[in-house]
FIRO-588170 format. One record per residue: residue number from 1; residue in one letter; x, y, z of N, C-alpha, C, CB in turn. Coordinates in nm, 2 decimals, padded with zeros to 4 digits, m for minus. Glycine has a CB too. Layout:
BEGIN
TORVEX pos code  neast nnorth    nup caeast canorth   caup  ceast cnorth    cup cbeast cbnorth   cbup
TORVEX NUM    A      X      Y      Z      X       Y      Z      X      Y      Z      X       Y      Z
...
***
This chain:
BEGIN
TORVEX pos code  neast nnorth    nup caeast canorth   caup  ceast cnorth    cup cbeast cbnorth   cbup
TORVEX   1    M  09.09  10.88  10.84  09.21   10.90  10.75  09.20  10.80  10.64  09.34   10.89  10.83
TORVEX   2    I  09.23  10.84  10.52  09.24   10.75  10.41  09.38  10.77  10.35  09.13   10.77  10.30
TORVEX   3    F  09.42  10.67  10.27  09.56   10.67  10.21  09.56  10.65  10.06  09.64   10.57  10.28
TORVEX   4    H  09.67  10.71  10.00  09.69   10.70  09.86  09.83  10.68  09.83  09.63   10.82  09.78
TORVEX   5    I  09.87  10.58  09.75  10.01   10.55  09.71  10.03  10.62  09.57  10.03   10.40  09.70
TORVEX   6    L  10.15  10.69  09.56  10.19   10.75  09.44  10.34  10.76  09.43  10.12   10.89  09.43
TORVEX   7    R  10.38  10.79  09.31  10.53   10.81  09.28  10.57  10.95  09.33  10.56   10.78  09.13
TORVEX   8    R  10.69  10.96  09.37  10.75   11.08  09.42  10.73  11.20  09.31  10.90   11.07  09.45
TORVEX   9    G  10.75  11.16  09.18  10.74   11.26  09.08  10.59  11.31  09.06  10.78   11.21  08.95
TORVEX  10    E  10.50  11.23  09.09  10.36   11.27  09.08  10.33  11.36  09.19  10.27   11.14  09.09
TORVEX  11    W  10.39  11.34  09.31  10.36   11.44  09.42  10.43  11.57  09.39  10.42   11.38  09.56
TORVEX  12    Q  10.55  11.57  09.34  10.62   11.69  09.30  10.53  11.77  09.20  10.76   11.67  09.24
TORVEX  13    E  10.47  11.70  09.11  10.38   11.77  09.01  10.26  11.83  09.08  10.34   11.67  08.90
TORVEX  14    A  10.20  11.75  09.18  10.09   11.80  09.26  10.12  11.93  09.33  10.04   11.69  09.35
TORVEX  15    L  10.24  11.93  09.39  10.29   12.05  09.46  10.30  12.17  09.36  10.42   12.03  09.53
TORVEX  16    R  10.35  12.15  09.25  10.36   12.25  09.15  10.22  12.31  09.10  10.44   12.20  09.02
TORVEX  17    R  10.12  12.21  09.09  09.99   12.25  09.04  09.90  12.29  09.15  09.93   12.14  08.96
TORVEX  18    N  09.94  12.26  09.28  09.86   12.29  09.40  09.73  12.20  09.40  09.82   12.44  09.40
TORVEX  19    R  09.74  12.08  09.34  09.63   11.98  09.35  09.68  11.85  09.29  09.50   12.03  09.27
TORVEX  20    Y  09.62  11.74  09.33  09.67   11.61  09.28  09.56  11.55  09.20  09.70   11.52  09.40
TORVEX  21    E  09.59  11.53  09.07  09.50   11.47  08.97  09.57  11.36  08.89  09.45   11.59  08.87
TORVEX  22    P  09.57  11.24  08.94  09.63   11.13  08.87  09.55  11.09  08.75  09.65   11.01  08.96
TORVEX  23    P  09.61  11.01  08.66  09.53   10.97  08.54  09.40  10.90  08.57  09.62   10.88  08.45
TORVEX  24    S  09.39  10.83  08.68  09.27   10.75  08.71  09.15  10.85  08.72  09.29   10.67  08.83
TORVEX  25    L  09.17  10.97  08.76  09.06   11.06  08.77  08.99  11.08  08.63  09.11   11.20  08.83
TORVEX  26    E  09.07  11.09  08.53  09.02   11.10  08.39  08.97  10.97  08.34  09.12   11.16  08.30
TORVEX  27    T  09.04  10.86  08.36  09.01   10.74  08.30  08.90  10.66  08.37  09.13   10.65  08.29
TORVEX  28    E  08.89  10.68  08.50  08.79   10.60  08.58  08.69  10.69  08.65  08.86   10.52  08.68
TORVEX  29    G  08.73  10.82  08.66  08.64   10.92  08.72  08.66  10.94  08.87  08.50   10.87  08.70
TORVEX  30    F  08.76  10.87  08.93  08.79   10.89  09.07  08.94  10.85  09.10  08.70   10.80  09.15
TORVEX  31    I  08.98  10.88  09.22  09.11   10.85  09.27  09.10  10.74  09.37  09.18   10.98  09.33
TORVEX  32    H  09.18  10.63  09.34  09.17   10.51  09.43  09.24  10.55  09.57  09.24   10.39  09.37
TORVEX  33    C  09.18  10.51  09.68  09.24   10.53  09.81  09.21  10.40  09.89  09.18   10.65  09.88
TORVEX  34    S  09.27  10.39  10.00  09.25   10.28  10.09  09.24  10.33  10.23  09.37   10.18  10.08
TORVEX  35    T  09.17  10.24  10.32  09.18   10.27  10.46  09.31  10.22  10.51  09.06   10.19  10.53
TORVEX  36    R  09.34  10.25  10.63  09.47   10.21  10.69  09.48  10.05  10.68  09.48   10.25  10.84
TORVEX  37    E  09.38  09.98  10.71  09.38   09.84  10.71  09.39  09.78  10.57  09.25   09.79  10.77
TORVEX  38    Q  09.35  09.86  10.47  09.36   09.81  10.33  09.49  09.85  10.26  09.25   09.87  10.25
TORVEX  39    T  09.57  09.94  10.32  09.68   10.00  10.25  09.79  09.89  10.21  09.74   10.10  10.33
TORVEX  40    L  09.83  09.81  10.30  09.93   09.71  10.27  09.89  09.61  10.16  09.97   09.63  10.40
TORVEX  41    G  09.76  09.57  10.17  09.71   09.48  10.06  09.72  09.55  09.92  09.57   09.44  10.09
TORVEX  42    T  09.68  09.67  09.92  09.68   09.75  09.80  09.83  09.76  09.75  09.62   09.89  09.81
TORVEX  43    A  09.92  09.80  09.84  10.06   09.82  09.80  10.12  09.69  09.75  10.14   09.87  09.92
TORVEX  44    N  10.10  09.59  09.82  10.16   09.46  09.78  10.10  09.40  09.66  10.16   09.36  09.90
TORVEX  45    R  09.98  09.43  09.63  09.91   09.37  09.51  09.95  09.45  09.39  09.76   09.37  09.53
TORVEX  46    F  09.94  09.59  09.40  09.96   09.67  09.28  10.09  09.74  09.26  09.85   09.77  09.28
TORVEX  47    F  10.17  09.75  09.37  10.29   09.83  09.36  10.42  09.74  09.40  10.28   09.95  09.45
TORVEX  48    R  10.40  09.62  09.42  10.51   09.53  09.47  10.64  09.56  09.39  10.47   09.38  09.46
TORVEX  49    G  10.75  09.58  09.47  10.88   09.60  09.41  10.91  09.73  09.35  10.90   09.50  09.31
TORVEX  50    Q  10.81  09.82  09.34  10.83   09.95  09.28  10.90  10.05  09.38  10.69   10.01  09.24
TORVEX  51    P  11.00  10.11  09.33  11.08   10.21  09.41  11.02  10.35  09.41  11.22   10.21  09.37
TORVEX  52    D  11.06  10.43  09.50  11.04   10.58  09.50  10.89  10.61  09.51  11.09   10.64  09.37
TORVEX  53    L  10.82  10.54  09.60  10.68   10.57  09.63  10.66  10.65  09.76  10.60   10.43  09.64
TORVEX  54    L  10.55  10.72  09.76  10.51   10.79  09.88  10.37  10.74  09.92  10.51   10.95  09.85
TORVEX  55    L  10.34  10.76  10.05  10.21   10.73  10.10  10.15  10.86  10.15  10.22   10.62  10.21
TORVEX  56    L  10.04  10.90  10.09  09.97   11.02  10.14  09.86  10.98  10.24  09.90   11.10  10.02
TORVEX  57    G  09.86  11.06  10.35  09.75   11.05  10.45  09.66  11.16  10.42  09.81   11.05  10.60
TORVEX  58    I  09.53  11.13  10.40  09.44   11.23  10.36  09.32  11.24  10.46  09.38   11.20  10.22
TORVEX  59    E  09.29  11.36  10.50  09.18   11.38  10.60  09.05  11.40  10.51  09.21   11.50  10.70
TORVEX  60    P  08.96  11.31  10.51  08.84   11.32  10.42  08.76  11.45  10.45  08.75   11.20  10.44
TORVEX  61    S  08.75  11.49  10.57  08.67   11.61  10.60  08.73  11.74  10.54  08.66   11.63  10.75
TORVEX  62    R  08.85  11.73  10.50  08.92   11.85  10.44  08.91  11.85  10.29  09.06   11.86  10.48
TORVEX  63    L  08.87  11.74  10.23  08.86   11.73  10.08  08.75  11.82  10.03  08.84   11.58  10.04
TORVEX  64    T  08.77  11.88  09.91  08.67   11.96  09.85  08.59  11.87  09.75  08.73   12.07  09.77
TORVEX  65    A  08.65  11.75  09.72  08.58   11.65  09.63  08.50  11.55  09.72  08.68   11.58  09.54
TORVEX  66    D  08.40  11.48  09.66  08.33   11.38  09.73  08.41  11.25  09.75  08.20   11.35  09.65
TORVEX  67    V  08.39  11.19  09.86  08.45   11.05  09.89  08.33  10.96  09.90  08.54   11.06  10.02
TORVEX  68    R  08.35  10.84  09.83  08.24   10.74  09.84  08.31  10.61  09.87  08.16   10.73  09.70
TORVEX  69    L  08.25  10.53  09.95  08.30   10.39  09.98  08.23  10.30  09.88  08.27   10.35  10.13
TORVEX  70    E  08.32  10.23  09.80  08.26   10.15  09.69  08.34  10.02  09.68  08.26   10.22  09.56
TORVEX  71    A  08.28  09.92  09.63  08.34   09.79  09.60  08.43  09.80  09.47  08.24   09.67  09.58
TORVEX  72    P  08.53  09.72  09.46  08.61   09.73  09.34  08.53  09.70  09.22  08.73   09.63  09.35
TORVEX  73    S  08.56  09.76  09.10  08.48   09.73  08.98  08.51  09.60  08.92  08.50   09.85  08.88
TORVEX  74    N  08.64  09.55  08.94  08.68   09.43  08.88  08.73  09.33  08.99  08.79   09.45  08.78
TORVEX  75    P  08.64  09.28  09.08  08.69   09.20  09.19  08.75  09.07  09.14  08.57   09.17  09.28
TORVEX  76    V  08.86  09.03  09.20  08.93   08.91  09.16  08.96  08.82  09.28  09.05   08.94  09.08
TORVEX  77    D  08.93  08.87  09.40  08.97   08.79  09.52  08.88  08.83  09.64  09.11   08.81  09.56
TORVEX  78    E  08.92  08.79  09.76  08.84   08.82  09.87  08.82  08.97  09.90  08.90   08.75  10.00
TORVEX  79    R  08.90  09.05  09.84  08.88   09.20  09.86  08.76  09.25  09.79  09.00   09.27  09.81
TORVEX  80    A  08.69  09.16  09.71  08.57   09.20  09.63  08.46  09.25  09.73  08.52   09.09  09.55
TORVEX  81    R  08.46  09.20  09.85  08.35   09.24  09.94  08.39  09.37  10.02  08.32   09.13  10.04
TORVEX  82    E  08.51  09.41  10.01  08.56   09.53  10.08  08.51  09.66  10.01  08.71   09.53  10.10
TORVEX  83    L  08.48  09.76  10.09  08.45   09.89  10.03  08.58  09.98  10.04  08.33   09.96  10.11
TORVEX  84    F  08.61  10.04  09.93  08.73   10.12  09.93  08.69  10.27  09.91  08.83   10.08  09.81
TORVEX  85    P  08.76  10.36  09.97  08.74   10.50  09.95  08.78  10.55  09.81  08.80   10.59  10.06
TORVEX  86    H  08.69  10.61  09.74  08.72   10.67  09.61  08.69  10.82  09.62  08.63   10.60  09.50
TORVEX  87    V  08.79  10.90  09.57  08.77   11.04  09.57  08.73  11.09  09.43  08.91   11.11  09.62
TORVEX  88    Y  08.62  11.15  09.42  08.56   11.19  09.30  08.59  11.34  09.26  08.41   11.17  09.30
TORVEX  89    G  08.72  11.36  09.24  08.77   11.50  09.20  08.91  11.51  09.25  08.68   11.61  09.27
TORVEX  90    P  08.98  11.62  09.21  09.12   11.64  09.25  09.13  11.64  09.40  09.17   11.77  09.19
TORVEX  91    I  09.24  11.60  09.45  09.27   11.61  09.59  09.34  11.75  09.62  09.36   11.49  09.64
TORVEX  92    N  09.27  11.83  09.69  09.32   11.96  09.73  09.43  11.93  09.84  09.21   12.06  09.78
TORVEX  93    L  09.54  12.00  09.83  09.66   11.97  09.91  09.63  12.00  10.06  09.78   12.05  09.86
TORVEX  94    E  09.54  12.08  10.09  09.50   12.11  10.23  09.45  11.99  10.30  09.40   12.22  10.24
TORVEX  95    A  09.40  11.89  10.22  09.35   11.77  10.28  09.46  11.67  10.31  09.25   11.70  10.19
TORVEX  96    V  09.58  11.69  10.26  09.69   11.59  10.28  09.76  11.63  10.41  09.79   11.60  10.16
TORVEX  97    T  09.75  11.54  10.51  09.81   11.57  10.64  09.94  11.49  10.66  09.71   11.53  10.75
TORVEX  98    Q  09.97  11.40  10.58  10.09   11.32  10.59  10.15  11.29  10.45  10.07   11.19  10.67
TORVEX  99    V  10.28  11.30  10.43  10.35   11.26  10.31  10.46  11.17  10.36  10.39   11.38  10.22
TORVEX 100    L  10.46  11.04  10.34  10.55   10.95  10.40  10.63  10.87  10.29  10.49   10.86  10.50
TORVEX 101    D  10.76  10.86  10.31  10.83   10.77  10.22  10.77  10.63  10.24  10.99   10.77  10.25
TORVEX 102    F  10.76  10.55  10.13  10.70   10.42  10.13  10.78  10.32  10.05  10.55   10.43  10.07
TORVEX 103    P  10.90  10.29  10.11  10.99   10.20  10.04  10.94  10.05  10.06  11.13   10.21  10.08
TORVEX 104    C  10.98  09.97  09.96  10.96   09.82  09.98  11.08  09.76  10.03  10.91   09.76  09.84
TORVEX 105    D  11.07  09.64  10.08  11.19   09.57  10.14  11.26  09.50  10.02  11.15   09.47  10.25
TORVEX 106    A  11.36  09.42  10.05  11.44   09.35  09.95  11.36  09.25  09.87  11.56   09.28  10.02
TORVEX 107    D  11.25  09.20  09.93  11.16   09.11  09.86  11.06  09.18  09.78  11.10   09.01  09.96
TORVEX 108    G  11.06  09.31  09.78  10.95   09.39  09.71  10.83  09.41  09.79  10.92   09.32  09.58
TORVEX 109    L  10.82  09.37  09.91  10.70   09.39  09.99  10.70  09.52  10.07  10.68   09.27  10.09
TORVEX 110    F  10.59  09.57  10.10  10.57   09.69  10.18  10.53  09.66  10.32  10.47   09.78  10.11
TORVEX 111    H  10.57  09.76  10.41  10.53   09.76  10.55  10.49  09.90  10.58  10.65   09.71  10.64
TORVEX 112    L  10.38  09.91  10.66  10.33   10.05  10.69  10.44  10.13  10.77  10.20   10.04  10.77
TORVEX 113    P  10.46  10.25  10.73  10.55   10.34  10.80  10.48  10.38  10.93  10.60   10.46  10.72
TORVEX 114    E  10.55  10.44  11.02  10.49   10.50  11.14  10.39  10.61  11.10  10.60   10.55  11.24
TORVEX 115    L  10.26  10.60  11.14  10.16   10.69  11.10  10.13  10.78  11.22  10.04   10.62  11.04
TORVEX 116    S  10.14  10.91  11.20  10.10   11.00  11.31  09.96  11.05  11.28  10.20   11.12  11.32
TORVEX 117    S  09.90  11.12  11.38  09.76   11.16  11.36  09.75  11.27  11.25  09.70   11.21  11.49
TORVEX 118    S  09.86  11.36  11.24  09.86   11.46  11.13  10.00  11.53  11.13  09.75   11.56  11.15
TORVEX 119    V  10.02  11.61  11.03  10.14   11.69  11.03  10.12  11.83  11.06  10.21   11.67  10.89
TORVEX 120    D  10.00  11.87  11.11  09.97   12.01  11.14  10.05  12.06  11.26  09.82   12.02  11.17
***
């Protein structure tokens, strides 16, 4: 399972279009994702204090696009040695097995919500 953080409005647009294509797909060529272990670090580094977020649980074997484990292109800390899942194409909605509210606490920090194995 891999995870992706997005705004509620972006997910609503994905439902309307029947696929998820964030701007990073055009600007960087892929969609940033994280493993379960990487998700909190990603959330607290890039989304701290942002309201109205969702966490997508994605089953890689259901994706129609390629997934590659790659190092960050602009490493700035110890995460530079980590490999992150990058999805090279739109995310087909059949691959999304969880859509979870992802609120931050009063200090702007995130905590992982209860993750189930799937929503099937």
